[in-house]
Legacy VTK file of the C-alpha trace (Angstrom):
# vtk DataFile Version 3.0
C-alpha trace
ASCII
DATASET POLYDATA
POINTS 587 float
115.313 89.685 127.289
118.450 87.685 127.947
117.898 84.518 129.911
119.153 84.205 133.461
121.899 81.666 134.145
120.678 78.512 135.799
121.865 77.340 139.204
122.337 73.681 139.968
120.256 72.548 142.913
122.972 70.014 143.694
125.661 72.630 144.371
127.537 72.205 147.632
128.957 75.732 147.503
126.488 78.217 149.044
128.768 81.130 148.149
128.706 80.141 144.474
124.941 79.851 144.602
124.704 83.325 146.133
126.889 84.780 143.368
124.730 83.158 140.696
121.630 84.511 142.419
123.116 88.013 142.344
123.792 87.649 138.625
120.164 86.776 138.035
119.158 89.971 139.827
120.914 92.226 137.327
117.635 93.565 135.965
116.001 94.436 139.279
115.028 98.127 139.153
117.107 100.279 141.443
120.308 98.227 141.312
123.465 99.600 139.725
123.497 96.745 137.196
119.911 97.496 136.250
120.700 101.099 135.429
123.775 100.114 133.441
121.691 97.674 131.389
118.762 100.028 131.209
120.686 103.077 130.053
124.156 101.905 129.096
123.704 99.475 126.209
120.780 101.133 124.449
118.417 98.241 125.144
114.820 99.187 125.820
113.898 96.683 128.514
110.871 96.566 130.822
111.209 98.399 134.121
110.195 95.231 135.986
112.243 92.110 135.274
109.094 89.986 135.739
107.704 91.428 132.495
108.793 88.761 130.025
107.151 86.377 127.516
106.165 83.835 130.187
104.168 86.503 132.033
101.102 85.240 130.209
98.190 82.856 130.423
98.786 79.273 129.351
95.989 79.457 126.785
98.038 81.961 124.764
100.676 79.268 124.298
98.165 76.504 123.546
96.467 78.728 120.950
99.850 79.474 119.417
100.438 75.754 118.953
96.985 75.308 117.443
97.623 78.214 115.031
100.967 76.669 114.093
99.474 73.217 113.706
96.627 74.483 111.502
98.895 76.404 109.130
97.896 79.883 110.344
101.277 80.983 111.672
101.808 83.379 108.766
98.319 84.896 108.762
98.378 88.662 109.233
96.228 89.663 112.187
94.922 92.919 113.617
93.956 93.100 117.303
92.384 96.001 119.216
92.988 96.642 122.905
90.092 98.604 124.403
87.661 98.758 127.325
83.871 98.799 127.458
83.041 101.004 130.458
84.692 103.944 132.192
85.725 103.296 135.818
84.525 104.853 139.100
81.032 105.667 137.757
82.689 108.347 135.649
82.782 109.220 131.983
86.481 109.413 131.190
89.628 107.306 131.502
93.317 108.232 131.385
95.315 105.918 129.089
98.647 104.892 130.628
101.141 102.050 130.385
102.161 102.459 126.738
105.890 102.868 127.299
106.050 99.699 129.397
104.142 97.855 126.645
106.728 99.010 124.105
109.588 97.997 126.383
108.049 94.544 126.673
107.466 94.143 122.933
110.949 95.350 122.003
112.603 92.735 124.250
110.203 89.847 123.489
112.079 86.552 123.119
111.718 83.127 124.728
114.924 82.008 126.445
116.253 78.456 126.402
114.988 78.005 129.961
111.558 79.331 128.902
111.322 76.760 126.115
112.322 73.952 128.447
109.664 75.014 130.918
106.997 75.221 128.217
107.913 71.689 127.141
107.353 70.507 130.706
103.805 71.920 130.931
102.569 71.059 127.456
101.220 67.619 126.422
103.734 65.030 125.296
102.015 64.931 121.893
103.305 68.395 120.939
105.534 68.206 117.860
109.162 69.080 118.678
109.351 71.474 115.711
106.901 73.769 117.498
109.388 74.473 120.273
111.998 75.410 117.682
109.419 77.782 116.171
108.791 79.342 119.599
112.510 79.832 120.190
112.808 81.859 116.967
109.758 84.083 117.491
110.535 87.817 117.518
108.420 90.947 117.159
110.242 92.274 114.074
107.053 91.947 112.000
104.775 93.542 114.607
103.383 97.065 114.223
101.966 98.991 117.170
99.664 101.962 116.755
98.483 103.598 119.959
96.987 106.600 121.652
99.631 108.916 123.176
100.171 108.129 126.839
98.232 110.398 129.171
95.341 110.917 126.752
91.725 110.935 127.899
89.978 108.009 126.233
86.548 106.401 126.166
84.843 103.006 125.733
85.244 101.059 122.469
88.150 103.189 121.261
91.179 101.146 120.113
93.817 102.273 122.619
96.429 99.998 121.055
96.227 98.389 117.615
98.523 95.399 117.195
99.296 94.176 113.672
101.442 91.247 112.658
101.686 87.445 112.420
98.693 85.908 114.190
100.528 83.717 116.744
102.990 86.460 117.701
100.292 89.105 118.144
98.228 86.615 120.157
101.121 85.930 122.526
101.258 89.613 123.450
97.656 89.764 124.726
97.837 89.008 128.448
100.966 91.030 129.146
99.714 94.074 127.251
96.478 93.925 129.218
98.235 93.772 132.575
100.519 96.638 131.518
97.555 98.857 130.568
94.698 97.910 132.910
96.162 98.935 136.260
98.175 101.953 135.078
95.136 103.427 133.319
92.912 102.692 136.312
95.172 104.245 138.943
96.011 107.255 136.745
92.277 107.835 136.307
91.761 107.562 140.061
94.512 110.144 140.564
93.008 112.479 137.962
89.618 112.281 139.667
91.174 113.140 143.036
92.948 116.063 141.368
89.577 117.308 140.087
88.117 116.942 143.591
90.998 118.771 145.293
91.294 121.526 142.693
94.327 122.697 140.723
96.025 124.619 143.544
96.138 121.956 146.262
99.218 119.773 146.622
98.574 116.032 146.296
100.975 113.450 147.720
100.796 109.679 147.304
101.367 107.770 150.559
100.290 104.291 149.441
103.380 102.073 149.314
102.713 100.236 152.587
99.144 99.410 151.484
99.839 98.651 147.815
99.392 95.244 146.204
103.001 94.194 146.591
106.219 95.962 145.559
105.331 96.276 141.882
101.877 97.558 142.768
103.535 100.211 144.895
106.066 101.265 142.252
103.497 101.250 139.435
100.997 103.181 141.525
103.480 105.950 142.255
104.527 106.259 138.620
101.032 106.461 137.165
99.539 108.506 140.005
102.192 111.117 139.230
101.175 111.017 135.570
97.550 111.415 136.628
98.196 114.691 138.425
99.751 114.093 141.867
102.712 116.229 142.890
104.890 113.823 144.834
105.224 110.593 146.764
106.639 109.083 149.923
108.042 106.191 147.829
111.823 106.663 147.719
112.551 103.961 145.118
109.933 105.306 142.714
111.407 108.750 143.217
114.821 107.418 142.241
113.630 105.431 139.232
111.294 108.015 137.713
112.578 111.331 139.111
109.352 111.954 141.045
109.509 114.473 143.933
109.707 112.637 147.280
108.152 113.953 150.487
108.050 112.736 154.077
108.624 113.824 157.662
107.946 111.637 160.692
105.382 109.198 162.096
103.564 108.913 165.430
106.303 106.570 166.601
108.819 109.405 166.553
106.608 111.442 168.888
105.916 108.451 171.112
109.667 107.815 171.397
109.950 110.872 173.679
108.176 111.029 177.040
109.668 114.091 178.730
112.011 117.015 178.226
114.577 115.234 180.417
115.244 112.799 177.557
116.580 115.586 175.334
120.311 115.136 174.758
120.893 117.762 172.083
119.629 121.192 173.205
121.558 123.499 170.912
120.750 124.873 167.456
122.878 127.300 165.450
121.461 130.595 164.214
120.989 130.279 160.460
122.978 133.408 159.610
125.326 134.134 162.501
126.114 130.538 163.447
125.749 131.370 167.145
124.554 128.394 169.207
121.318 128.869 171.147
119.636 126.719 173.809
116.788 125.803 171.509
114.928 123.616 174.012
114.619 126.397 176.581
113.455 128.738 173.819
110.692 126.284 172.833
109.581 125.853 176.457
109.419 129.609 177.011
107.300 130.183 173.917
104.910 127.402 174.833
104.377 129.001 178.248
103.712 132.349 176.518
101.239 130.887 174.037
99.401 128.471 176.323
96.541 130.799 177.220
95.738 131.300 173.528
94.982 127.565 173.398
93.209 127.496 176.779
96.014 125.340 178.142
97.770 125.513 181.519
101.553 125.714 181.236
103.534 126.863 184.260
106.164 125.755 186.727
103.788 123.186 188.146
103.369 121.492 184.811
101.510 121.612 181.516
98.347 120.051 180.143
100.142 119.946 176.773
102.307 116.879 176.267
105.970 117.413 177.176
107.188 114.364 175.285
105.573 115.743 172.144
107.301 119.102 172.627
110.608 117.285 173.079
110.012 115.269 169.893
109.098 118.341 167.856
112.100 120.275 169.162
114.479 117.432 168.384
113.030 117.016 164.907
113.371 120.764 164.307
117.014 120.619 165.393
117.555 117.801 162.885
115.655 119.548 160.056
115.395 123.264 160.861
114.511 124.242 157.265
112.008 121.414 156.776
110.087 121.270 160.020
106.633 119.779 159.446
105.070 118.132 162.510
102.469 115.381 162.861
100.272 116.929 165.544
97.575 114.380 166.428
99.458 111.879 168.607
97.815 113.082 171.849
95.477 116.071 171.493
95.594 117.912 168.187
94.720 121.453 169.246
95.598 121.666 172.953
98.901 119.858 172.575
100.017 119.206 168.997
99.270 122.578 167.404
100.441 124.456 170.509
103.727 122.554 170.611
104.215 123.120 166.893
103.625 126.871 167.236
106.120 127.118 170.111
108.815 125.285 168.151
108.031 127.261 164.973
108.443 130.583 166.826
111.706 129.398 168.349
112.922 128.460 164.847
111.930 131.886 163.549
114.058 133.542 166.224
116.981 131.753 164.566
115.691 132.775 161.107
114.282 129.378 160.031
110.760 129.064 158.667
108.653 126.095 159.766
106.818 124.313 156.940
103.583 123.275 158.673
101.608 120.452 160.270
100.015 117.164 159.284
96.605 116.021 160.531
96.089 112.262 160.426
92.896 111.712 162.444
89.751 113.360 163.737
87.468 115.873 162.085
89.875 117.129 159.435
87.740 120.066 158.288
87.175 121.375 161.841
90.755 120.777 162.968
92.189 122.487 159.887
89.977 125.541 160.410
90.896 125.790 164.103
94.592 125.289 163.396
94.462 128.054 160.770
92.838 130.400 163.303
95.678 129.762 165.727
98.291 130.305 163.007
96.756 133.666 162.120
96.606 134.615 165.785
100.272 133.712 166.330
101.243 135.480 163.092
99.611 138.685 164.287
100.860 138.507 167.878
104.510 137.886 166.958
104.574 139.861 163.680
105.176 136.779 161.545
102.838 137.347 158.559
104.121 134.287 156.710
103.011 132.048 159.584
99.313 132.640 158.834
99.654 130.512 155.702
101.909 127.665 156.832
101.007 124.372 155.209
98.322 122.097 156.621
98.614 118.535 155.312
95.788 116.053 155.831
95.905 112.282 155.496
93.873 109.475 157.167
92.313 107.153 154.571
91.283 109.932 152.208
89.456 109.314 148.947
87.659 111.284 146.264
84.364 111.455 148.167
86.066 112.530 151.402
87.778 115.421 149.646
84.502 116.612 148.116
82.965 116.472 151.607
85.867 118.465 153.063
85.354 121.079 150.350
81.730 121.453 151.403
82.894 121.999 154.991
85.264 124.804 153.924
88.427 123.116 155.128
91.740 124.951 155.405
93.885 122.096 154.070
96.698 122.885 151.625
97.906 119.387 150.850
96.263 115.962 150.796
98.200 112.750 151.412
96.271 109.892 149.826
97.206 106.241 150.197
95.068 103.126 150.459
92.033 104.175 148.425
94.269 105.510 145.675
96.847 102.757 145.128
94.374 99.902 145.581
91.651 101.677 143.555
89.303 100.437 146.244
86.193 101.851 144.581
86.841 99.714 141.470
89.638 97.147 141.430
89.978 96.602 137.659
89.439 98.527 134.445
88.473 95.593 132.236
90.468 96.162 129.052
90.078 93.421 126.442
92.085 92.320 123.393
90.019 91.290 120.376
90.791 90.067 116.867
89.238 92.507 114.353
90.871 91.489 111.079
92.708 88.492 109.606
94.410 88.543 106.200
92.456 91.684 105.263
89.139 90.044 106.150
87.109 91.582 109.012
86.416 89.645 112.170
83.601 90.413 114.611
82.521 89.109 118.015
78.766 89.027 118.480
76.838 88.933 121.745
73.308 89.269 123.022
74.808 92.060 125.106
75.233 94.773 122.457
77.956 96.410 124.535
80.154 93.375 123.880
79.824 93.432 120.096
83.200 94.401 118.618
83.762 96.917 115.846
85.556 95.049 113.041
88.437 96.008 110.794
91.608 98.048 110.996
90.579 101.367 112.527
91.827 104.663 113.810
89.988 107.494 115.512
89.929 111.261 115.745
88.874 113.840 118.324
86.695 116.591 116.897
87.190 119.858 118.772
84.775 122.785 118.669
84.110 126.085 120.370
87.249 128.211 120.202
89.370 125.087 119.950
88.907 124.373 123.635
86.039 121.882 123.761
86.075 118.227 122.699
82.780 117.572 120.901
82.899 113.921 119.881
85.326 111.145 118.920
84.838 109.428 115.569
86.176 105.939 114.808
86.708 105.074 111.161
88.550 102.696 108.872
92.200 103.457 108.248
91.569 103.778 104.517
88.966 106.521 104.966
89.979 110.147 104.462
90.618 111.902 107.790
88.014 114.422 108.976
88.862 118.012 108.083
88.456 121.123 110.216
85.696 123.407 108.997
83.894 120.628 107.132
80.654 119.103 108.401
81.051 115.443 109.444
78.241 112.945 110.010
78.879 111.021 113.231
76.812 107.933 113.989
76.261 105.859 117.119
77.836 102.437 116.460
74.685 100.472 117.239
71.661 102.783 117.433
70.473 103.913 114.013
68.562 107.001 115.158
71.479 108.493 117.099
73.504 110.638 114.718
74.703 114.210 114.447
76.472 116.528 112.045
79.601 117.974 113.612
81.527 121.030 112.422
84.933 120.923 114.127
87.348 123.819 114.313
90.217 121.358 114.762
90.780 117.622 114.425
93.238 115.579 116.481
94.352 112.159 115.228
94.450 109.897 118.273
96.690 107.172 116.822
100.427 107.173 116.207
102.815 104.462 115.038
105.125 103.555 117.932
106.692 100.219 116.942
107.812 99.097 113.474
110.507 96.869 111.972
111.397 95.552 115.401
112.138 99.014 116.773
110.424 101.381 119.178
110.140 104.851 117.655
111.617 106.294 120.812
111.662 109.870 119.575
107.859 109.795 119.907
107.897 108.806 123.568
107.139 111.720 125.901
108.770 112.484 129.220
106.850 112.075 132.472
106.298 115.822 132.587
104.949 115.839 129.025
102.548 113.023 129.932
101.323 115.034 132.933
100.749 118.014 130.652
98.893 115.774 128.181
96.550 114.606 130.954
95.900 118.196 131.983
95.307 119.371 128.406
92.902 116.555 127.575
90.902 117.058 130.768
90.633 120.770 130.051
89.080 119.931 126.657
86.238 118.058 128.374
83.156 119.944 129.447
82.546 120.122 133.184
79.433 117.951 132.895
81.573 115.117 131.511
83.858 115.373 134.566
81.357 115.931 137.359
81.228 113.420 140.190
77.519 112.528 140.084
75.672 111.504 136.906
78.235 112.834 134.433
77.176 113.286 130.816
78.562 110.471 128.630
81.086 111.618 126.051
79.994 110.592 122.560
82.086 108.010 120.708
80.795 107.688 117.152
81.674 105.877 113.932
81.796 107.158 110.382
78.867 106.319 108.052
81.137 103.923 106.119
82.196 102.068 109.272
78.590 102.004 110.501
77.472 100.258 107.281
80.487 97.926 107.344
79.767 96.942 110.948
76.069 96.273 110.450
76.494 94.374 107.181
79.020 92.083 108.872
76.765 91.749 111.918
73.858 90.606 109.792
76.057 88.247 107.802
77.352 86.516 110.933
74.280 86.536 113.175
72.386 83.230 112.969
68.779 83.291 111.783
66.418 81.713 114.262
63.792 79.083 113.440
60.301 79.038 114.963
58.175 75.875 114.994
LINES 1 588
587 0 1 2 3 4 5 6 7 8 9 10 11 12 13 14 15 16 17 18 19 20 21 22 23 24 25 26 27 28 29 30 31 32 33 34 35 36 37 38 39 40 41 42 43 44 45 46 47 48 49 50 51 52 53 54 55 56 57 58 59 60 61 62 63 64 65 66 67 68 69 70 71 72 73 74 75 76 77 78 79 80 81 82 83 84 85 86 87 88 89 90 91 92 93 94 95 96 97 98 99 100 101 102 103 104 105 106 107 108 109 110 111 112 113 114 115 116 117 118 119 120 121 122 123 124 125 126 127 128 129 130 131 132 133 134 135 136 137 138 139 140 141 142 143 144 145 146 147 148 149 150 151 152 153 154 155 156 157 158 159 160 161 162 163 164 165 166 167 168 169 170 171 172 173 174 175 176 177 178 179 180 181 182 183 184 185 186 187 188 189 190 191 192 193 194 195 196 197 198 199 200 201 202 203 204 205 206 207 208 209 210 211 212 213 214 215 216 217 218 219 220 221 222 223 224 225 226 227 228 229 230 231 232 233 234 235 236 237 238 239 240 241 242 243 244 245 246 247 248 249 250 251 252 253 254 255 256 257 258 259 260 261 262 263 264 265 266 267 268 269 270 271 272 273 274 275 276 277 278 279 280 281 282 283 284 285 286 287 288 289 290 291 292 293 294 295 296 297 298 299 300 301 302 303 304 305 306 307 308 309 310 311 312 313 314 315 316 317 318 319 320 321 322 323 324 325 326 327 328 329 330 331 332 333 334 335 336 337 338 339 340 341 342 343 344 345 346 347 348 349 350 351 352 353 354 355 356 357 358 359 360 361 362 363 364 365 366 367 368 369 370 371 372 373 374 375 376 377 378 379 380 381 382 383 384 385 386 387 388 389 390 391 392 393 394 395 396 397 398 399 400 401 402 403 404 405 406 407 408 409 410 411 412 413 414 415 416 417 418 419 420 421 422 423 424 425 426 427 428 429 430 431 432 433 434 435 436 437 438 439 440 441 442 443 444 445 446 447 448 449 450 451 452 453 454 455 456 457 458 459 460 461 462 463 464 465 466 467 468 469 470 471 472 473 474 475 476 477 478 479 480 481 482 483 484 485 486 487 488 489 490 491 492 493 494 495 496 497 498 499 500 501 502 503 504 505 506 507 508 509 510 511 512 513 514 515 516 517 518 519 520 521 522 523 524 525 526 527 528 529 530 531 532 533 534 535 536 537 538 539 540 541 542 543 544 545 546 547 548 549 550 551 552 553 554 555 556 557 558 559 560 561 562 563 564 565 566 567 568 569 570 571 572 573 574 575 576 577 578 579 580 581 582 583 584 585 586
């Protein structure tokens, strides 16, 4: 990434400083300059301008110096990026973040200002030649193999395999982890909510105001959409990634009106004839007609329904007659909000506009949705508006996966869920826990041992395959094996072994075999023709989840999906384990 021009702190010209500051902002997503750089010159830069070589931990740089100092700068290393445990007490994870990793790797280069800063934080004993070495580092000798974005993956599987010069590959660690951990976590959270809601319900992401900063909000929207949501309230994310954007009004809009006397614009044109109608009077008349259906008093002496709310709804309908969706819980959901909505919706229908529906943001969502639906059916029958029986009911209010399952059990009548805080913050589990481990150096295997068997790494350069059975619609097991081993073949029996437990093994006869690794970066170039669109990633998520049995996806006590190794890799792993494990002494 090109370095930003520096600004002298001694400048006496504030206008000049402002201009320089604007130049430095030319890679901020959403700006005209960003899109020109992003799409105009062919460069494949990160979406976020903060993603750059210095977005790393200091120990990556100190290790790089130690590698350089010890003569290991030209050693050829292989690193695996993987995780050890599925999130949210589940048994699957959605892999996301690959494209941003590739954008980062393709633009990796320390600027002059970066080098000067590194000099200032490193010990004075560092040899000057090292900084020259850092300034010339590129990723032209790096290879990246990875799982296609949007794939369902499992513990210990190498999601990304990084090959190349040891110091360069090491420098990529922290940034790759931050670009994979959160995206995969939030996409998995979204996929789980999709499973809870079912395939036919609309899911909207409302989390920007509660996200962990601007980038957390933008990233959440992007990867939640990949994970199965249908739209967002986040306008910038909609612009950047072409995600459908949804939104109507808040409680403040309703509270801004206190009485019908505040209404300044009473007229609305008929959709077809163009004739102007006193829309406010029409709404008032229909509310008076409908009041008894809601057990509400509405007459010349007054109304127990809120007049300010009716005024707000009517004014919003005049502003958006084809997109009228009302937030109905500001005062009393059923005796005021739903009644006022129905009155305005019927007035709109007289002018040949169809109201969209309501949003519930508090209270007993299951009960309120059922009661609202009853009223909609009643109004539909009374006024011969059959379409009105099925107007949309949106529910929000701090929803999460468990809440949606509970609403299902209560037979709710909700068509669309707006999910925010629990989704974008992944409140149930705040981090995925991906790690980046050295597994081979100069064609020699490397292994990390631990008394915790779950932390023992699987050595060597590896790939893995998904073995599919049934009628080609059920994932049976994943098998990890060395890259030099022959790939599994459909129709041939394959021995799959647990990596660490000798007695756990099974013969598998797949009807199809899917290789889960592809080469995405080579000779300093991203193989961009392999990168899917957002829609293709969404379809990949859906396809992979459909291959999993229901017991792997269930909310409580899901069956673990089996990740195995080939017999050759099993022997390789255990021989290396025994060779590196110290032998104890007893006295």
